[in-house]
N, C-alpha and C positions, 0 to 999 in steps of 0.2 A: 504494499499499500504506499503510495507516494503522495506528496502534497499537491496542491493545485487550487487556485482560487475558484476554478470552475467546478470543484467537487460538489459543493452544495447545490448549485444551480442545475447540476446534471441529475439530481435525484428526482424521479417522477413524483408528481403531486397526486395524492389519493384524496377522494372526495367524501366517501361515506365514513363517518366516525365509528360506525360499528365494525369496521375493518381494522381498528386501531391496533389490536394485539397480534396481527398477522406479522410474523417475523420477517417475511419476505419483503415487507415495505421498508425495512430498516437497513441502512448501509453503514459499515464500520467507518469511523473517522480515520483519516490518514494518521500514521504513527507520529508525524512531526507537528501535528496540530496541538493546541492548548485549550484547556477549559477555563473560562473565567467564572468565578462565583462571588456573590456578594450578598450580605444580609445585615439587617439591623440588630445590633446588640441590645438585649433586653427589650425586644419589640413587645413582649407581653405587658411590661410596665407602661410603655408608650400607649398601648391600646387601652389599658386600664385608665389612663389619663385622657382618654377619648381623642387621641391624636391619630385617628385612623387615616386621614387624608395625607398627613405628613409622612407616615410610614409608606403608604402607596406611592407617593410622589418620589420618595427616595429610591424605591425599587425600580420604577419606570425610568428614573433619571439615568440609571446604569445603561439601559438599553439605548436611550436617546444619545448619551454622551459617546458610547462606542460607535453607534451608527454614524454620527456626525464625524467622529475621528477617522472612520474608514471611508469617508466621503461618499456614503450611500451604497458601498459595496455590500452585496447580500451575504449574510452570515446567519447561522442558526442561533436562536435565542429563545428563552422562556421566562415569562414574568411569574414570580412566585408570591406576590403580595407584599411581603416585607423584604424582598430581595429579588435577585435575578441570576440566571446562568446563561452562558453562551459558549460558543466554540469559534476559534479563529485559526486561520492559516499562519504559517511561520512569518510571512511577510507583513502580517497585521498584528503581530504580538506586541511590538514596541508602541504603536499608537494606541492599542487597546490598554496596555499597561498605564500609559500616561492618562488616558480617559478614566480608568478606574481610580488612580491616585487622586486626580482632580475632583472626581465625584465624591470620594470619601471626605475630602476637605470641605467641599460645598455642603454636604449633608451635615457635617458637624457645625459649620459656621452659620449656615442659613436656616437649617431645619432643627438645630439643637438636638441632633441624634448622632449616635456613633455607628458607623458602618464598617464591618469587616470586609476586606476584599482580598482575593487571591487569584493567581494564575497557576494552573496545575497542568504539567505536560501529560498528554495522553499516554506516553510511554510509561510514566510513573503509575498510571492507573492500571495499565495492562500488566505491569509487574506484580500487581496484587491479584491477578487472575480474574480481573473484571474487564468490562469492555464499555465503549461508548459508541452506540449506534444511533443514527439519526434518520428520521423520516420527515416528509413534508405533507402536512394536512391542509387542504384548501377549504376553508369554510364558505368561500365564494369564489367566483372567477377573478376577483380583484387581487388576491394575495394568498400567501400560504404561511403557516406557522410551523415551527420545528417541534417534533416530538422526539424524546430521547429514551433509549432503553439500554440494558446491559449492566446496570448497577454502578457504572462509573461516575455518573453525576452525583449520586447520593454519597459515594465515597469521597469525591472532591469536596463536597459541602462539609462533610464530617472532618476532613483534613484541615479545611480552612478554620473550622471552629476549634481545632487543636492548636492553631497558630502556625501550621505548616504552609509553605508556598505563599506567604503573605506579601502583599504589595503595600509598601508604606504610603502614607498620605503625602500629597503634594505640599509644598510650602504654603503657609498661611496666605489667604487672599487669592489663591489660584481658583479660577473659575472655569469649569468645563463648558463646552459648547452644547447647550441644551435647547438649541433652536428647534421649534416644532413641538416642544413638550408643553402641555396645557391641561387644565382641569376645569373647563368652563361649564360643563353640564351639572345640573343638580342631581342629588341622589334619586334613585329610581325605585319607587315604592313597589312592593310585591303586588302582583295582579292576581295570583292564583292562591294566595294564602300566606306564603312565607318564602323568604330567600334562604336557601340552604347551602352552606359551604361544605364541600365534600373533599376529604383527603384520604386516600387508600394506598397503603404501602404493603409490600410483601413481608410476612413475618420471616424471621431468620430461619433458614433451612426449609422454607416452604417449597412444596413441589411446584415448579414453574407452570405445569399444565393446569394444576388446580387453581393457581393464582390467575392465570389467563381466563379460566372459566368464570371466576368470580367477577372479574372486570367486565367480561362480555355480558354476564347477567345484569350487572348494574347498568351498563350502557343500554341494553335492550329495554329495561324497565323505564329508563328516562326517555328513550326514543318514542315510546308509546304515548308520552305526554305531549300536549300542544307545543309546537315549535321546538321540540326536544328540550324543553325547560329553559329556553333562552330568556334571560332576565331583562333584555332590552325590548321595549314595546315596538310594534311595527312602525309607528310614527316617529320613532327616535326618542332619546331621553329628554327630560324636561330641560328647558333653557330659560334662565331669567337674567336680569341685569339689575345691579352689578352681580357678577358671578361669585359663587361661594369661594372659588379658588383664586380670587383676584391676587391676594398677597403671595400665594405660592408661585403664580405665573410671573409676577413682578420679580421675584427672587431668581427666576431662571434667566432673566435678561442680563446682559453685560453692559457695563458703562453707566456713569451717572449715579446720583444718589438713589437710595431706595424710594424716597418720596417722588422723585422724578420718574422712576420706572413705574411706580404705581399709577401715576397720572397718565403715563403713556398707555399702559395696559387698560386703564379705565376707559380711555377714549377709543382705543382700538376695539375692545370688546363691545362697546356701545354700537360701533359701526357694524360689527358682525351680528349683534343681536337684532338690529333693525333689518338687515338683509335677510336673516333667517325668519324673523317674525312676519315680515311682509312678503316673503317669497320673491325677493328681487334678484334677477339674474345680472351679475356684475362681472365683467371681464372674463367671460368663459366659465364663471362659477355658477352652478345651478343648485340652489338650496335643496330641492327635493331629491336630486340625484345624490348629493352629499349625505343627506339624512338616511337614505336607503342604504348607502355604502357603510355608514356608521353601524347600522343594524347588522348588516351582512358580515362586516369585518370584526365584530365583537369577539374578543378572545375569552370566552367563558368556560371553556373546557380544554384540557390539555393532558399530556402524559410526559413526565420527566422522572422515570424510574418509579413512578406511582401516578395514580389518577387524581387530577384536581378538577373540580367543577364548582361553579357558582350557579345554582339553579333557582328559577322561580317555579315553585311547585306546590301542590296541594298537600295538606296534612296526610292524606292517604298515601301519596307517593313517598313522603318522608318516612312513614311507617314501614312501607314495603322495602325501601332501601336499608333502613335501620335493621329490619329483621334479617335480611339477606347477609348484611355485613356482620351482624352479631353471630349468626350461624357459622360464617366463615372464620371468624375470630376464635370461636370455641373449637373449631377443627384445626387451629394452628396455622391457618393459611394467610391471614392478613392482620395488620394493625390498621386502625382507622380512626378518624376524627370527623364528627359532624357538628355543625354549629348553626343555630337558627337565628335569623334576624328579620327585620321588617322591610329592609331595602338593600339595594345594591348600589355601588358607585363605580364611576368610569374615570380612568385617567387616559388621556389621549396623546399620541405622538403623530403629528401631522406635518411632515417636512414640507408638503405642498398640498393645499386644498384642491388643486386642479388635477391631481393624480388620484387614482382609485385605490392605491395601496396604503392609505393611512391606517394606523393600527390603534385599537381601542381596548385597553386592559380593564377587565371587570374583576371586582372583588366585592365581598360583602361590605355593607356600609357601617357595620358595627364590630369590625374586627376580622371578619372573613377568614381567609386562609390561615392567618396567624393564630386565630382562636381555635380553628379546627386542628392545627398542629399541636396546640396545647393539650387538646383532648386526646390526640393520638399519643403524645408523650406520656400522659397519665395512664393510658392503657398499657404502655410498654413497661412502666415502672414496677 
């Protein structure tokens, strides 16, 4: 296996999420690539302090910073709520390292959170007898999201938390390029009863075929629900002015005082709000097309050595999922965490509103993935 920037782009895109666990969809990463991992230290405390949006903004900032550092070159990544993971070719390791270091500094200085970041060689993962394999899932014709299998991503995350392969913060005042990162939409209330955060990981020593069967059962249960449990309504998420995320977006901007950046974002978001509110076509931007793409592109389900989903579901579906997972846990096949809340939230990365491949990360609005992970850890204790 050799390197090449064309590796990821050459992986065929699969469309049906029910095919997720088919090993034929996953290609092994080249040996000379590296895995980037990041997460918020003590995210549970931050969530207890109701800093949900700050935690999500930090995780999405990793993806925005690395994307901009790579000048838009396609690479596999996954948003984890309180962090993110990605893979880069050898030629992109240096700019990715700089982006990670700068993001860690920005998260501490502007969000008052501490972020761990690391770059782990794929070779070090394979030396542990694990692998990193990647697939491309297309939720729509507009874009694809990476899915990871092989156990290597989970090992890299654990290694980072042990302090291995650490990337040091950049000097104070270093600002990553976070162009395109925003959080203008309001929280999205549950339409079917509740928003359910789902996290399912294989138990240590679990039979792979038994784990695959559990994941496929869970996906089939969800697929039978309206819109596959998508938490974003067909008309798009709510939009108000001034936006809830005004201060966060101002902090992503470079140059000038924070007050001046807030004023700039306030003016720009008013312009955007009026365009969207009155459905005005401006310079090739068509609001209804963009709203449809926001819905289609929402990243509410994924796989990165475990299944992650944010679902808008009925209490009956929640019970069915809980029962299936509890049975699998009793059989020693899975560890899992579920967390109920009344709304979802969206963090957006839109390098260009005129392109169709803008990405929209979904999490629960009251802790989401991080709270589900806390429940999962309690099960493992």
